N, C-alpha and C positions, 0 to 999 in steps of 0.2 A: 594685366594684359589678358584679354580673352582670346581664346583659340577657337576659331570657327572651322568646323569639319564639313567639307563638301558632301553632297549626297552620294556621289560616286565613291568617295573615300570611305564614307560610313558603310555603304554596301559591301565594299571590299573587306573592311575590317570584320564585319559580322559573318561574311562568308568564310573568312579565314578561321574565325572561332568555331564555326560549325565543322569545318574540315578537320581541325584539331580534335574535336570531340569524336568524330568518326574514327580517327586513328588511335586515340588513347583509350577509349572506353571498351574493355574486353567483353563485357556482357551486352553490349549494344543497346543500352538504354538511351534512346534517341530523344532529344528535345530540340526544337527549332527556336533559336533566339533571334527574333525580329523586333527591334525596338518600336515602340508605338509611334514615336515621332517620325519614323520612316513613312508612316501612312497618314499622317495628319494632312499632308498636302499631296496632291497628285496621286491619289489612291489608285486610280485606274492605271496609271503608268507603271505601278509596281505590283499590280495583281499577278502579272505573268511571273515576276521574280518569286513571289510568295508561292505560287503553284509549283514552280520548278523545285524550290527548296523543300516544300512539303513532300513532293513526289520522291525526291532524293532520300529524304528521311525514311519514308515508308519502304522504299526498295532496299535500303541498307538494313532496316530492321528485319525484313523478310529473308534477306540473304544470310543473316547471322543464325548461329545455332549454339546454344549453351552447352550441349553435350558433345563430348569428344568422340569422333567416329572411331570405331574399332573394326579391324579386319575380321571377316567371317572365317571360322575354322574350315580347314580343308576337309572335304568329304569324299567318300569313295562309294563305289557301287556295292550294294549288299550282295554277299555271297551265300548261296544256299548250300549247306554242307550235307553230304549224304549220311545215312545211318551207319553206325559202326557195326561191322561184322567181319569175321576172319575165316580164312581157309588155309590149308596146309600145303606148303611146298615141300615135297618129299620125293625126290627122284633117286632111284637106286644107284645111279652112277655118280651122284654128288656126295661129297664127304660131310654134308651138313643138311639140316632141315630147319624149318621155322614156319611161323604163321604170319600171313600178310593179309591186308584188307581185301575185301571182295571187290572193291572198286579199283584195285591194282591189277596190272597185266604183266605177267612174267615174260621176259624176252631173254633168251640165251644169246650172249654176244661173243662167247669165246670162239676164236678162230685158229688157235694152235694149242700145243701142249701146255704152254705157260698160262694161257687164259681160258682153258676149257671149262673152268668152274666159275667163270664170271657171268653175272646176270644183271639185268636192269629190271626194276619194278616200276613200270610206267603208270602214270596217273593221267589218263587222257582228259578227265574232267577238269583237272587243275593245270594241265599243260606242264607237268613236271615229272620227275623220276628220282628214284633212289638207285644209285649205281653201286653195285656190290662187286668187290674184287677179292678173290681168295688166293692165299699163298700158303704153302706148306714149308715149314722150317725144319732143317735137319738137326739143329741144335739150338741152345739158348742164345748164343751169340747172333745167329741168323734171325731168330725171332725178335731180338732187341733191335736189330737193324730195320726190320719191317715196321716196328713201332716208331722208330726215329724217322723213317721215311714218311710215315703217315703224319707225323707232326710237322715235317717240312712242307707237305702239301697244304697245310692250313696256313702257313705263314704268308702265302700269296694273298690271303684275305685280310691280313692284319691292317693294311693301309686304310681300308675303308671300314674297319670294324670299330665299334664304340665300346666293345668289351666282350669277353668270352666267359661263359659259364660252363664248368665241367661237372658232370655227374658220373659217379662210378657205380657199376653194377657187379656184384660179386656173389656167385652161387657156387660154392666149392663142390657140392654134391653133383652138379651138372658140368663141372669144369668150365664155368663161365666167368671170365674176368674181362670187364668191358669199361670203356670210357666213352661218354657221349658229350659232344661239345656243341653248345649253342653259341654261334658266332653272331653277335648282335650288330646291327647297323643297317641303315636303309639301302645302301649301295652294295652290300655283300652278296656275291653271286651264289654262295653255298651257305645258307644259314644254319644247317645242321650237318655235322660229320661225326663219325664214330668208328671205333675198332673193337673187335672181340677176339679173344684168344683163350686157349685152354692152358696157357702158360708153359707149353712144352713143344707143340708142333703146329697146331692149327692157328691160322690168322685170317680174319675176315674184316675188311674195311668197307665202310659205306659213306656215301655223300649225297645229300639232297640238293638238286638243282631244278631251276625252272627255265623253260625255253622262252625267255623274254628278258628285256632289260631289267636289271634288278631294281625293285621298288618295294622293299620289304615292309614299308608302312602300310601300303594298300594290301599286301599279301599276308599281313600279320595274322588274321583269323585262319588262313589256310596253313601257314607255317605252324601255328600252335596246334591245329588239328592233326597234321601229319607227324608232329613230334610225338604224339601219343602212339602212333603206329610204329615209329622207330623204337620207342620203349618196349612196345609189345613184341616186336621182332627180336630184340635183344633178350628179353625175358623168356621167350619160347625157343630160342636157338638151341639146337642139340647137335653134337658132333657124332660122326660115324667113323669108326675105325676101319682102315683098309683091310680088305679080306685077302 
């Protein structure tokens, strides 16, 4: 028994095959399957069909791309960093002195007896500052409390921190015993904090902040740049004994 396929059924079957090819072929190697017997008769009638299928094939091929698209890396504005140079902060009324960068501006912020030795080192070019607070301990126990309080202040940044790197600086001849903490993480408000003591009475704490929403990925060059100034401040710090 012979099976006769109508022209409309033959067209539908071939169009179905082409559709499956479009869906299954991942590299979009397109071939149009149009049987020759479809054009033996009534060629003019099916010329429009052929043109439509051929156009569909071309458009499908142009729409495909063998390469997998990849997101572009995030970029930030280039930051021009100033040249390094330092000057001395040495005020007779203060119990300490140190060197700070020439692009920093000292601001005395103490308003009472407790905070009279507190200062800010402002960096207008970077819209940031290092806040310095000084306390004098009457004994070892009080000095340890100051150190513990400094550690507590850092805990508020732990939630957004991806890690903390601590560096110790010890210079016994100058009575310098310090710890500098790099608090890593894009959303950390204070990426660097530190404290310095003479191990008996003097205690100085510092913290680096920027006057903007934390985005330490974009500020990474500035943070690294100012970290060198923090290290320089610690290494040049000198205590003064009360007269």
